[in-house]
N, CA, C and O atoms as a CHARMM CRD file, in Angstrom:
* protein
*
  272
    1    1 MET  N    106.74100 113.03700 139.94800 PROA 1      0.00000
    2    1 MET  CA   107.85600 112.14200 139.16800 PROA 1      0.00000
    3    1 MET  C    106.63800 111.65300 138.25000 PROA 1      0.00000
    4    1 MET  O    105.61400 110.97600 138.34100 PROA 1      0.00000
    5    2 ASN  N    107.36700 112.40700 137.30200 PROA 2      0.00000
    6    2 ASN  CA   106.90200 111.88900 135.65000 PROA 2      0.00000
    7    2 ASN  C    108.07100 110.76500 135.09600 PROA 2      0.00000
    8    2 ASN  O    109.26200 111.06000 135.19700 PROA 2      0.00000
    9    3 THR  N    107.74800 109.76000 134.64100 PROA 3      0.00000
   10    3 THR  CA   108.53600 108.66800 134.56800 PROA 3      0.00000
   11    3 THR  C    108.43100 108.64300 132.65200 PROA 3      0.00000
   12    3 THR  O    109.18700 107.77600 132.21500 PROA 3      0.00000
   13    4 LYS  N    107.79500 109.27600 131.72200 PROA 4      0.00000
   14    4 LYS  CA   107.33700 108.86900 130.81700 PROA 4      0.00000
   15    4 LYS  C    108.71400 109.63100 129.71600 PROA 4      0.00000
   16    4 LYS  O    109.27700 110.70600 129.92100 PROA 4      0.00000
   17    5 GLN  N    108.89500 108.92100 128.87500 PROA 5      0.00000
   18    5 GLN  CA   109.86800 109.62200 127.96100 PROA 5      0.00000
   19    5 GLN  C    108.93400 110.46000 127.22200 PROA 5      0.00000
   20    5 GLN  O    107.71200 110.51300 127.36400 PROA 5      0.00000
   21    6 PRO  N    109.88300 111.28900 126.18400 PROA 6      0.00000
   22    6 PRO  CA   109.28600 112.33000 125.44400 PROA 6      0.00000
   23    6 PRO  C    108.96700 111.31300 123.69700 PROA 6      0.00000
   24    6 PRO  O    109.52200 110.31600 123.23700 PROA 6      0.00000
   25    7 THR  N    108.11900 111.97000 123.30500 PROA 7      0.00000
   26    7 THR  CA   107.27000 111.01700 122.25500 PROA 7      0.00000
   27    7 THR  C    107.81200 111.87100 120.91800 PROA 7      0.00000
   28    7 THR  O    107.14500 111.95100 119.88700 PROA 7      0.00000
   29    8 THR  N    109.32200 112.59000 121.12000 PROA 8      0.00000
   30    8 THR  CA   109.99600 112.88000 119.75800 PROA 8      0.00000
   31    8 THR  C    110.13600 112.07400 118.73700 PROA 8      0.00000
   32    8 THR  O    109.95400 110.92000 119.12500 PROA 8      0.00000
   33    9 VAL  N    110.38700 112.12700 117.54400 PROA 9      0.00000
   34    9 VAL  CA   110.99800 110.79900 116.58600 PROA 9      0.00000
   35    9 VAL  C    111.96100 111.59900 115.95700 PROA 9      0.00000
   36    9 VAL  O    111.72400 112.69000 115.43700 PROA 9      0.00000
   37   10 PRO  N    113.37100 110.87800 116.02900 PROA 10     0.00000
   38   10 PRO  CA   114.64600 111.60100 115.71800 PROA 10     0.00000
   39   10 PRO  C    114.27300 111.70100 114.05300 PROA 10     0.00000
   40   10 PRO  O    113.25500 111.26600 113.51400 PROA 10     0.00000
   41   11 ASP  N    115.33700 112.36100 113.45700 PROA 11     0.00000
   42   11 ASP  CA   114.89400 112.89200 112.14600 PROA 11     0.00000
   43   11 ASP  C    114.86100 111.64400 111.22600 PROA 11     0.00000
   44   11 ASP  O    114.04800 111.33800 110.35300 PROA 11     0.00000
   45   12 GLU  N    116.04300 110.97200 111.69600 PROA 12     0.00000
   46   12 GLU  CA   115.78700 109.64500 110.50300 PROA 12     0.00000
   47   12 GLU  C    115.05500 109.22700 110.36100 PROA 12     0.00000
   48   12 GLU  O    114.80000 108.80100 109.23500 PROA 12     0.00000
   49   13 GLN  N    114.14300 109.04800 111.48700 PROA 13     0.00000
   50   13 GLN  CA   112.92900 108.14600 111.47000 PROA 13     0.00000
   51   13 GLN  C    111.46400 109.21300 111.02000 PROA 13     0.00000
   52   13 GLN  O    110.35600 108.93900 110.55800 PROA 13     0.00000
   53   14 ALA  N    111.76800 109.79800 111.20400 PROA 14     0.00000
   54   14 ALA  CA   110.47300 110.77700 111.05100 PROA 14     0.00000
   55   14 ALA  C    109.78000 110.62900 109.91900 PROA 14     0.00000
   56   14 ALA  O    108.55200 110.61000 110.00100 PROA 14     0.00000
   57   15 ASN  N    110.49700 110.47900 108.49100 PROA 15     0.00000
   58   15 ASN  CA   109.83800 109.93100 107.41200 PROA 15     0.00000
   59   15 ASN  C    110.48800 108.87400 106.62600 PROA 15     0.00000
   60   15 ASN  O    111.61600 108.85100 106.13400 PROA 15     0.00000
   61   16 PRO  N    109.61200 108.06800 106.61000 PROA 16     0.00000
   62   16 PRO  CA   109.81200 106.52400 106.77300 PROA 16     0.00000
   63   16 PRO  C    110.03500 106.67200 104.90500 PROA 16     0.00000
   64   16 PRO  O    111.03100 106.08300 104.48600 PROA 16     0.00000
   65   17 GLU  N    109.34100 107.26100 104.05500 PROA 17     0.00000
   66   17 GLU  CA   109.83100 107.28300 102.75400 PROA 17     0.00000
   67   17 GLU  C    110.92200 107.47600 102.17700 PROA 17     0.00000
   68   17 GLU  O    111.15200 107.18100 101.00400 PROA 17     0.00000
   69   18 THR  N    111.86400 108.10700 103.12900 PROA 18     0.00000
   70   18 THR  CA   113.57000 108.27600 102.50900 PROA 18     0.00000
   71   18 THR  C    113.74100 106.99400 102.64300 PROA 18     0.00000
   72   18 THR  O    113.73700 106.39800 101.56500 PROA 18     0.00000
   73   19 ASP  N    113.87700 106.40700 103.48400 PROA 19     0.00000
   74   19 ASP  CA   114.08900 105.06100 103.58000 PROA 19     0.00000
   75   19 ASP  C    114.17400 103.76200 102.29900 PROA 19     0.00000
   76   19 ASP  O    115.01000 102.91400 101.98700 PROA 19     0.00000
   77   20 LYS  N    112.73100 104.19500 101.77400 PROA 20     0.00000
   78   20 LYS  CA   112.71700 103.51800 100.87500 PROA 20     0.00000
   79   20 LYS  C    113.39400 103.39400  99.44000 PROA 20     0.00000
   80   20 LYS  O    113.51700 104.45900  98.83500 PROA 20     0.00000
   81   21 PRO  N    113.82300 102.30800  98.85200 PROA 21     0.00000
   82   21 PRO  CA   114.86100 102.56800  97.32800 PROA 21     0.00000
   83   21 PRO  C    113.81700 102.95500  96.56500 PROA 21     0.00000
   84   21 PRO  O    112.60700 102.90100  96.79000 PROA 21     0.00000
   85   22 ASP  N    114.60800 103.46800  95.36200 PROA 22     0.00000
   86   22 ASP  CA   113.72400 104.15500  94.22500 PROA 22     0.00000
   87   22 ASP  C    113.07100 102.99000  93.66900 PROA 22     0.00000
   88   22 ASP  O    111.91400 103.23400  93.32700 PROA 22     0.00000
   89   23 ASP  N    113.40800 101.92700  93.49200 PROA 23     0.00000
   90   23 ASP  CA   112.84800 100.77800  92.74200 PROA 23     0.00000
   91   23 ASP  C    111.54300  99.68900  93.99100 PROA 23     0.00000
   92   23 ASP  O    111.05600  98.56200  93.89900 PROA 23     0.00000
   93   24 TYR  N    111.42600 100.91700  95.13100 PROA 24     0.00000
   94   24 TYR  CA   110.54400 100.05700  95.92200 PROA 24     0.00000
   95   24 TYR  C    108.97000  99.46000  95.56700 PROA 24     0.00000
   96   24 TYR  O    108.12600 100.34900  95.44300 PROA 24     0.00000
   97   25 LEU  N    108.61700  98.42900  95.43800 PROA 25     0.00000
   98   25 LEU  CA   107.17000  98.19000  95.11900 PROA 25     0.00000
   99   25 LEU  C    106.20000  98.08200  96.20100 PROA 25     0.00000
  100   25 LEU  O    106.65700  97.76700  97.29900 PROA 25     0.00000
  101   26 PRO  N    104.85100  98.29900  96.09200 PROA 26     0.00000
  102   26 PRO  CA   103.88400  97.88700  96.89700 PROA 26     0.00000
  103   26 PRO  C    103.54000  96.38100  97.27400 PROA 26     0.00000
  104   26 PRO  O    103.66600  95.37700  96.57300 PROA 26     0.00000
  105   27 PRO  N    103.15600  96.48200  98.34100 PROA 27     0.00000
  106   27 PRO  CA   102.56200  95.10500  99.02700 PROA 27     0.00000
  107   27 PRO  C    101.69500  94.67300  97.78500 PROA 27     0.00000
  108   27 PRO  O    100.99400  95.44200  97.12800 PROA 27     0.00000
  109   28 ARG  N    101.86900  93.18800  97.54400 PROA 28     0.00000
  110   28 ARG  CA   101.16800  92.52400  96.30100 PROA 28     0.00000
  111   28 ARG  C     99.40000  92.86200  96.32100 PROA 28     0.00000
  112   28 ARG  O     98.70700  93.16900  95.35200 PROA 28     0.00000
  113   29 ARG  N     98.89000  92.65600  98.02300 PROA 29     0.00000
  114   29 ARG  CA    97.62600  93.01300  97.78000 PROA 29     0.00000
  115   29 ARG  C     96.92900  94.27300  97.57500 PROA 29     0.00000
  116   29 ARG  O     95.72600  94.49600  97.43900 PROA 29     0.00000
  117   30 THR  N     98.27500  95.31300  97.58600 PROA 30     0.00000
  118   30 THR  CA    97.23100  96.51200  97.23200 PROA 30     0.00000
  119   30 THR  C     97.60400  96.66900  95.95200 PROA 30     0.00000
  120   30 THR  O     97.40300  97.81300  95.54400 PROA 30     0.00000
  121   31 VAL  N     98.10200  95.88500  95.12400 PROA 31     0.00000
  122   31 VAL  CA    98.06300  95.86200  93.90200 PROA 31     0.00000
  123   31 VAL  C     97.26500  95.33800  92.97200 PROA 31     0.00000
  124   31 VAL  O     96.72800  95.92500  92.03200 PROA 31     0.00000
  125   32 HSD  N     97.18300  93.77600  93.38100 PROA 32     0.00000
  126   32 HSD  CA    96.28600  93.01500  93.09800 PROA 32     0.00000
  127   32 HSD  C     95.43800  92.50900  94.04400 PROA 32     0.00000
  128   32 HSD  O     95.82500  92.15700  95.15800 PROA 32     0.00000
  129   33 GLN  N     93.89000  92.42900  93.53000 PROA 33     0.00000
  130   33 GLN  CA    92.73200  92.60800  94.88600 PROA 33     0.00000
  131   33 GLN  C     92.83100  90.94700  94.94900 PROA 33     0.00000
  132   33 GLN  O     93.10300  90.25300  93.97000 PROA 33     0.00000
  133   34 PRO  N     92.63200  90.58000  95.91800 PROA 34     0.00000
  134   34 PRO  CA    92.43100  88.99700  96.10000 PROA 34     0.00000
  135   34 PRO  C     91.21200  88.39500  95.28800 PROA 34     0.00000
  136   34 PRO  O     90.32500  89.10700  94.81800 PROA 34     0.00000
  137   35 GLU  N     91.24200  87.34400  95.19500 PROA 35     0.00000
  138   35 GLU  CA    89.82300  86.97400  94.55300 PROA 35     0.00000
  139   35 GLU  C     88.65700  87.08000  95.43700 PROA 35     0.00000
  140   35 GLU  O     87.59700  87.51300  94.98600 PROA 35     0.00000
  141   36 LYS  N     88.76700  86.73400  96.60700 PROA 36     0.00000
  142   36 LYS  CA    87.51900  87.23600  97.45300 PROA 36     0.00000
  143   36 LYS  C     86.73600  88.54900  97.39800 PROA 36     0.00000
  144   36 LYS  O     85.52600  88.59600  97.62300 PROA 36     0.00000
  145   37 GLU  N     87.60300  89.78500  97.04000 PROA 37     0.00000
  146   37 GLU  CA    87.32100  90.73300  96.95000 PROA 37     0.00000
  147   37 GLU  C     86.61200  91.05900  95.65900 PROA 37     0.00000
  148   37 GLU  O     85.73100  91.91900  95.64000 PROA 37     0.00000
  149   38 LYS  N     86.97500  90.39200  94.57700 PROA 38     0.00000
  150   38 LYS  CA    86.45900  90.81100  93.18500 PROA 38     0.00000
  151   38 LYS  C     84.70000  89.81900  93.23500 PROA 38     0.00000
  152   38 LYS  O     83.62900  90.08000  92.68800 PROA 38     0.00000
  153   39 TRP  N     85.03400  88.90100  93.96300 PROA 39     0.00000
  154   39 TRP  CA    83.68600  87.93600  93.69700 PROA 39     0.00000
  155   39 TRP  C     82.54300  88.72700  94.68100 PROA 39     0.00000
  156   39 TRP  O     81.35000  88.48300  94.50300 PROA 39     0.00000
  157   40 LEU  N     82.99800  89.73100  95.77600 PROA 40     0.00000
  158   40 LEU  CA    82.01400  90.54000  96.75600 PROA 40     0.00000
  159   40 LEU  C     81.46200  91.07700  96.01700 PROA 40     0.00000
  160   40 LEU  O     80.24600  90.98100  95.85400 PROA 40     0.00000
  161   41 LYS  N     82.38400  91.93300  95.24100 PROA 41     0.00000
  162   41 LYS  CA    81.87300  93.46000  94.48800 PROA 41     0.00000
  163   41 LYS  C     80.47600  92.68200  93.44800 PROA 41     0.00000
  164   41 LYS  O     79.43100  93.33200  93.41100 PROA 41     0.00000
  165   42 TYR  N     80.52300  91.45100  92.72600 PROA 42     0.00000
  166   42 TYR  CA    79.84300  91.00000  92.25700 PROA 42     0.00000
  167   42 TYR  C     78.61600  90.52600  92.94900 PROA 42     0.00000
  168   42 TYR  O     77.51100  90.85300  92.51600 PROA 42     0.00000
  169   43 PHE  N     78.77000  89.63700  94.19400 PROA 43     0.00000
  170   43 PHE  CA    77.83000  88.94100  94.54600 PROA 43     0.00000
  171   43 PHE  C     76.50400  90.34100  95.24000 PROA 43     0.00000
  172   43 PHE  O     75.27800  90.27000  95.15800 PROA 43     0.00000
  173   44 TYR  N     77.38900  91.53400  95.90600 PROA 44     0.00000
  174   44 TYR  CA    76.71300  92.80500  96.36500 PROA 44     0.00000
  175   44 TYR  C     75.70500  93.36800  95.11000 PROA 44     0.00000
  176   44 TYR  O     74.52600  93.70800  95.20700 PROA 44     0.00000
  177   45 ARG  N     76.47000  93.35100  94.04300 PROA 45     0.00000
  178   45 ARG  CA    75.80000  93.92900  92.54200 PROA 45     0.00000
  179   45 ARG  C     74.52200  93.28600  92.30700 PROA 45     0.00000
  180   45 ARG  O     73.52500  93.96700  92.06600 PROA 45     0.00000
  181   46 THR  N     74.47600  91.77400  92.37100 PROA 46     0.00000
  182   46 THR  CA    73.80300  90.76200  91.77700 PROA 46     0.00000
  183   46 THR  C     72.96200  91.15900  93.06000 PROA 46     0.00000
  184   46 THR  O     72.25900  92.11900  92.74400 PROA 46     0.00000
  185   47 LEU  N     72.75900  90.81000  94.35200 PROA 47     0.00000
  186   47 LEU  CA    71.85300  91.16300  95.49500 PROA 47     0.00000
  187   47 LEU  C     71.15300  92.37800  95.29900 PROA 47     0.00000
  188   47 LEU  O     70.13400  92.53100  95.97300 PROA 47     0.00000
  189   48 LEU  N     71.61500  93.60000  94.22700 PROA 48     0.00000
  190   48 LEU  CA    71.11400  94.92100  94.70500 PROA 48     0.00000
  191   48 LEU  C     70.38600  94.54000  93.80900 PROA 48     0.00000
  192   48 LEU  O     69.26900  94.40800  94.30800 PROA 48     0.00000
  193   49 TRP  N     70.34600  94.07700  91.93300 PROA 49     0.00000
  194   49 TRP  CA    69.76500  93.44300  91.28500 PROA 49     0.00000
  195   49 TRP  C     68.25500  92.53300  91.28100 PROA 49     0.00000
  196   49 TRP  O     67.25800  92.62400  90.56500 PROA 49     0.00000
  197   50 LEU  N     68.53800  91.80400  92.20700 PROA 50     0.00000
  198   50 LEU  CA    67.41200  91.12000  92.46700 PROA 50     0.00000
  199   50 LEU  C     66.36400  91.53700  93.39200 PROA 50     0.00000
  200   50 LEU  O     65.26000  90.99400  93.44300 PROA 50     0.00000
  201   51 PHE  N     66.86900  92.87200  94.38900 PROA 51     0.00000
  202   51 PHE  CA    66.22500  93.17200  95.02000 PROA 51     0.00000
  203   51 PHE  C     65.40700  94.39800  94.17600 PROA 51     0.00000
  204   51 PHE  O     64.33500  94.82300  94.60600 PROA 51     0.00000
  205   52 ILE  N     65.94400  94.85700  93.08600 PROA 52     0.00000
  206   52 ILE  CA    65.22400  95.74900  91.80200 PROA 52     0.00000
  207   52 ILE  C     64.25000  95.09800  91.49900 PROA 52     0.00000
  208   52 ILE  O     63.08800  95.49600  91.58800 PROA 52     0.00000
  209   53 LEU  N     64.67500  93.82700  91.03500 PROA 53     0.00000
  210   53 LEU  CA    63.60600  93.31800  90.17900 PROA 53     0.00000
  211   53 LEU  C     62.22600  92.77100  90.85800 PROA 53     0.00000
  212   53 LEU  O     61.18600  92.69600  90.20400 PROA 53     0.00000
  213   54 LEU  N     62.32600  92.34100  92.43200 PROA 54     0.00000
  214   54 LEU  CA    61.88800  91.74200  93.00300 PROA 54     0.00000
  215   54 LEU  C     60.77100  93.16100  93.72100 PROA 54     0.00000
  216   54 LEU  O     59.77800  92.74900  94.32000 PROA 54     0.00000
  217   55 VAL  N     60.92700  94.49100  93.65900 PROA 55     0.00000
  218   55 VAL  CA    60.12700  95.15500  93.84900 PROA 55     0.00000
  219   55 VAL  C     59.32200  95.96100  92.67500 PROA 55     0.00000
  220   55 VAL  O     58.36500  96.71700  92.84500 PROA 55     0.00000
  221   56 ILE  N     60.02300  95.56900  91.30200 PROA 56     0.00000
  222   56 ILE  CA    59.47100  95.89900  89.97900 PROA 56     0.00000
  223   56 ILE  C     58.40300  94.57800  89.74700 PROA 56     0.00000
  224   56 ILE  O     57.28400  94.80800  89.29000 PROA 56     0.00000
  225   57 GLY  N     58.72900  93.47900  90.01800 PROA 57     0.00000
  226   57 GLY  CA    57.70700  92.63200  89.91900 PROA 57     0.00000
  227   57 GLY  C     56.32000  92.46500  91.08600 PROA 57     0.00000
  228   57 GLY  O     55.22700  92.00300  90.75900 PROA 57     0.00000
  229   58 LEU  N     56.63000  92.89300  92.30600 PROA 58     0.00000
  230   58 LEU  CA    55.37800  93.00900  93.49100 PROA 58     0.00000
  231   58 LEU  C     54.64800  93.80400  92.78300 PROA 58     0.00000
  232   58 LEU  O     53.47000  93.68200  92.44900 PROA 58     0.00000
  233   59 LEU  N     55.64600  94.90400  92.49400 PROA 59     0.00000
  234   59 LEU  CA    54.45200  96.51600  91.86900 PROA 59     0.00000
  235   59 LEU  C     53.70300  96.04900  90.71800 PROA 59     0.00000
  236   59 LEU  O     52.48400  96.22300  90.72300 PROA 59     0.00000
  237   60 ALA  N     54.28700  95.45500  89.68700 PROA 60     0.00000
  238   60 ALA  CA    53.15100  94.95900  88.63000 PROA 60     0.00000
  239   60 ALA  C     52.58600  93.77500  88.80900 PROA 60     0.00000
  240   60 ALA  O     51.82800  93.33400  87.94600 PROA 60     0.00000
  241   61 TRP  N     52.86500  93.07000  89.95700 PROA 61     0.00000
  242   61 TRP  CA    52.08500  92.23200  90.50800 PROA 61     0.00000
  243   61 TRP  C     50.38300  92.67700  91.33400 PROA 61     0.00000
  244   61 TRP  O     49.24800  92.20000  91.33300 PROA 61     0.00000
  245   62 GLY  N     50.89000  93.51800  91.78200 PROA 62     0.00000
  246   62 GLY  CA    49.78100  94.55800  92.80100 PROA 62     0.00000
  247   62 GLY  C     49.02400  95.45700  91.52900 PROA 62     0.00000
  248   62 GLY  O     47.80000  95.47700  91.65600 PROA 62     0.00000
  249   63 TRP  N     49.49000  96.11300  90.46800 PROA 63     0.00000
  250   63 TRP  CA    48.94000  96.57800  89.85900 PROA 63     0.00000
  251   63 TRP  C     48.28000  95.99600  88.87000 PROA 63     0.00000
  252   63 TRP  O     47.74800  96.78700  88.09200 PROA 63     0.00000
  253   64 ARG  N     48.11400  94.64500  88.60300 PROA 64     0.00000
  254   64 ARG  CA    47.54300  93.76300  87.63900 PROA 64     0.00000
  255   64 ARG  C     46.38500  93.22200  88.61700 PROA 64     0.00000
  256   64 ARG  O     45.21500  93.20900  88.23400 PROA 64     0.00000
  257   65 LEU  N     46.67800  92.87500  89.61600 PROA 65     0.00000
  258   65 LEU  CA    45.38700  92.52700  90.82600 PROA 65     0.00000
  259   65 LEU  C     44.48100  93.83800  91.25800 PROA 65     0.00000
  260   65 LEU  O     43.49300  93.76800  91.98900 PROA 65     0.00000
  261   66 LEU  N     44.91300  94.83900  90.77000 PROA 66     0.00000
  262   66 LEU  CA    43.92600  96.40200  90.91000 PROA 66     0.00000
  263   66 LEU  C     43.57100  96.42500  89.82100 PROA 66     0.00000
  264   66 LEU  O     42.60600  97.18900  89.80600 PROA 66     0.00000
  265   67 GLN  N     43.79400  95.95600  88.60800 PROA 67     0.00000
  266   67 GLN  CA    43.10800  95.99900  87.13200 PROA 67     0.00000
  267   67 GLN  C     42.13400  95.13000  87.18200 PROA 67     0.00000
  268   67 GLN  O     41.03200  95.39900  86.70400 PROA 67     0.00000
  269   68 GLY  N     42.35900  94.14700  87.67600 PROA 68     0.00000
  270   68 GLY  CA    41.15700  92.79400  87.29600 PROA 68     0.00000
  271   68 GLY  C     40.27100  92.27900  88.30500 PROA 68     0.00000
  272   68 GLY  O     39.47900  91.37800  88.03000 PROA 68     0.00000
């Protein structure tokens, strides 16, 4: 006794892009990034550069200790 309905989609609903008008606009969020996402990119890039500078500084400090 299988009570499940078949999962076929009628032809009208099969392609949702046919329902969109010619002047369809995407959601604002996809066109314009929120401020939080813009700042997040700069934050991670700054963290990366700080880590690189820390490694360079520690290497220079260690090299100076070995020389002197």
